[in-house]
C-alpha positions as a LaTeX table, in Angstrom:
\begin{tabular}{lrrr}
\hline
Residue & $x$ (\AA) & $y$ (\AA) & $z$ (\AA) \\
\hline
Unk1 & 57.12 & $-21.40$ & $-64.48$ \\
Unk2 & 56.99 & $-18.93$ & $-61.71$ \\
Unk3 & 56.92 & $-19.76$ & $-57.97$ \\
Unk4 & 54.08 & $-18.29$ & $-56.54$ \\
Unk5 & 51.83 & $-18.87$ & $-53.59$ \\
Unk6 & 49.38 & $-21.33$ & $-54.65$ \\
Unk7 & 52.38 & $-23.73$ & $-56.04$ \\
Unk8 & 54.34 & $-23.75$ & $-52.88$ \\
Unk9 & 51.18 & $-24.33$ & $-50.75$ \\
Unk10 & 50.68 & $-27.13$ & $-52.89$ \\
Unk11 & 53.91 & $-28.68$ & $-52.97$ \\
Unk12 & 53.94 & $-28.10$ & $-49.21$ \\
Unk13 & 50.73 & $-29.87$ & $-48.73$ \\
Unk14 & 52.41 & $-32.57$ & $-50.99$ \\
Unk15 & 54.93 & $-33.05$ & $-48.69$ \\
Unk16 & 53.52 & $-32.60$ & $-45.73$ \\
Unk17 & 50.92 & $-36.23$ & $-47.21$ \\
Unk18 & 53.91 & $-38.39$ & $-48.20$ \\
Unk19 & 55.76 & $-38.08$ & $-44.56$ \\
Unk20 & 52.46 & $-38.28$ & $-42.98$ \\
Unk21 & 51.75 & $-41.57$ & $-44.55$ \\
Unk22 & 55.37 & $-42.64$ & $-44.51$ \\
Unk23 & 55.17 & $-42.78$ & $-40.82$ \\
Unk24 & 53.22 & $-45.72$ & $-38.76$ \\
Unk25 & 53.95 & $-46.02$ & $-34.40$ \\
Unk26 & 53.43 & $-49.19$ & $-33.27$ \\
Unk27 & 52.29 & $-49.96$ & $-29.23$ \\
Unk28 & 54.02 & $-52.44$ & $-26.84$ \\
Unk29 & 50.91 & $-54.66$ & $-28.04$ \\
Unk30 & 51.11 & $-54.75$ & $-30.91$ \\
Unk31 & 53.05 & $-56.54$ & $-34.09$ \\
Unk32 & 52.81 & $-54.89$ & $-37.41$ \\
Unk33 & 53.61 & $-57.04$ & $-40.57$ \\
Unk34 & 54.76 & $-54.73$ & $-43.67$ \\
Unk35 & 53.53 & $-56.00$ & $-46.57$ \\
Unk36 & 54.09 & $-55.14$ & $-50.22$ \\
Unk37 & 52.27 & $-55.02$ & $-52.70$ \\
Unk38 & 50.01 & $-58.27$ & $-50.51$ \\
Unk39 & 53.35 & $-60.25$ & $-50.25$ \\
Unk40 & 55.12 & $-60.20$ & $-46.22$ \\
Unk41 & 57.53 & $-58.16$ & $-46.25$ \\
Unk42 & 58.86 & $-57.65$ & $-42.58$ \\
Unk43 & 56.98 & $-57.80$ & $-38.86$ \\
Unk44 & 58.25 & $-55.04$ & $-36.42$ \\
Unk45 & 57.38 & $-55.80$ & $-33.12$ \\
Unk46 & 59.43 & $-53.51$ & $-31.66$ \\
Unk47 & 57.00 & $-50.56$ & $-30.13$ \\
Unk48 & 57.54 & $-46.64$ & $-31.50$ \\
Unk49 & 58.00 & $-45.62$ & $-34.54$ \\
Unk50 & 58.80 & $-46.52$ & $-37.66$ \\
Unk51 & 58.70 & $-45.96$ & $-41.40$ \\
Unk52 & 58.00 & $-47.11$ & $-44.50$ \\
Unk53 & 57.58 & $-45.91$ & $-48.21$ \\
Unk54 & 53.52 & $-44.70$ & $-48.60$ \\
Unk55 & 51.02 & $-46.01$ & $-51.18$ \\
Unk56 & 53.78 & $-49.48$ & $-51.22$ \\
Unk57 & 53.91 & $-50.60$ & $-48.40$ \\
Unk58 & 50.66 & $-51.74$ & $-46.12$ \\
Unk59 & 49.90 & $-52.40$ & $-42.88$ \\
Unk60 & 48.85 & $-55.23$ & $-40.85$ \\
Unk61 & 48.30 & $-54.51$ & $-37.45$ \\
Unk62 & 47.69 & $-57.79$ & $-34.69$ \\
Unk63 & 47.19 & $-57.73$ & $-31.07$ \\
Unk64 & 50.41 & $-59.33$ & $-29.22$ \\
Unk65 & 51.24 & $-59.70$ & $-25.71$ \\
Unk66 & 53.45 & $-57.21$ & $-23.34$ \\
Unk67 & 57.52 & $-58.81$ & $-24.27$ \\
Unk68 & 57.86 & $-59.86$ & $-20.70$ \\
Unk69 & 54.72 & $-62.71$ & $-21.11$ \\
Unk70 & 55.89 & $-63.67$ & $-24.73$ \\
Unk71 & 59.44 & $-64.48$ & $-24.12$ \\
Unk72 & 57.95 & $-66.56$ & $-21.14$ \\
Unk73 & 55.45 & $-68.54$ & $-23.81$ \\
Unk74 & 58.20 & $-68.94$ & $-25.81$ \\
Unk75 & 61.61 & $-69.32$ & $-24.25$ \\
Unk76 & 63.72 & $-68.60$ & $-27.41$ \\
Unk77 & 61.91 & $-64.92$ & $-27.77$ \\
Unk78 & 64.40 & $-62.08$ & $-27.88$ \\
Unk79 & 62.59 & $-58.65$ & $-27.77$ \\
Unk80 & 65.68 & $-57.13$ & $-29.24$ \\
Unk81 & 65.83 & $-59.23$ & $-32.54$ \\
Unk82 & 63.63 & $-57.72$ & $-34.59$ \\
Unk83 & 61.93 & $-60.71$ & $-36.73$ \\
Unk84 & 62.27 & $-60.41$ & $-40.52$ \\
Unk85 & 60.77 & $-63.85$ & $-41.82$ \\
Unk86 & 57.51 & $-64.11$ & $-40.85$ \\
Unk87 & 56.96 & $-67.30$ & $-39.49$ \\
Unk88 & 53.85 & $-67.94$ & $-37.23$ \\
Unk89 & 52.18 & $-64.95$ & $-37.84$ \\
Unk90 & 51.56 & $-64.21$ & $-41.45$ \\
Unk91 & 51.09 & $-67.82$ & $-41.35$ \\
Unk92 & 47.64 & $-66.50$ & $-38.46$ \\
Unk93 & 47.55 & $-64.37$ & $-40.99$ \\
Unk94 & 46.84 & $-66.34$ & $-43.97$ \\
Unk95 & 49.83 & $-65.24$ & $-45.99$ \\
\hline
\end{tabular}
C-alpha cells in the first residue's frame, strides 16, 4: 500500500476523532458516572480534564453542589478522594 496524501489525511482524521472522543471535562458543579455497557464503572467528582475509552464508556452528568457545600452537608466527604463505588449517586441514576 502506498501512503499517499489521501490515506494520510484519512488516518489523521480518524486519530483526531478518537482523541476528541476520549477526553471529557468535569466542572466544579458536576459529578460524572462513567458506565461500561450500561453498568457503572466509576464516579468522577474532581473538576478537570479526564479520559475514557471512546465508544465503550458512556457518561452521565449530574449537577452537584460545590465541594464546600458538599463537605458541610456530609461530614464524611473527602474532596481529595475519588469515589469509586457508586453508592447514592448510582441509586439516584437508577442503576
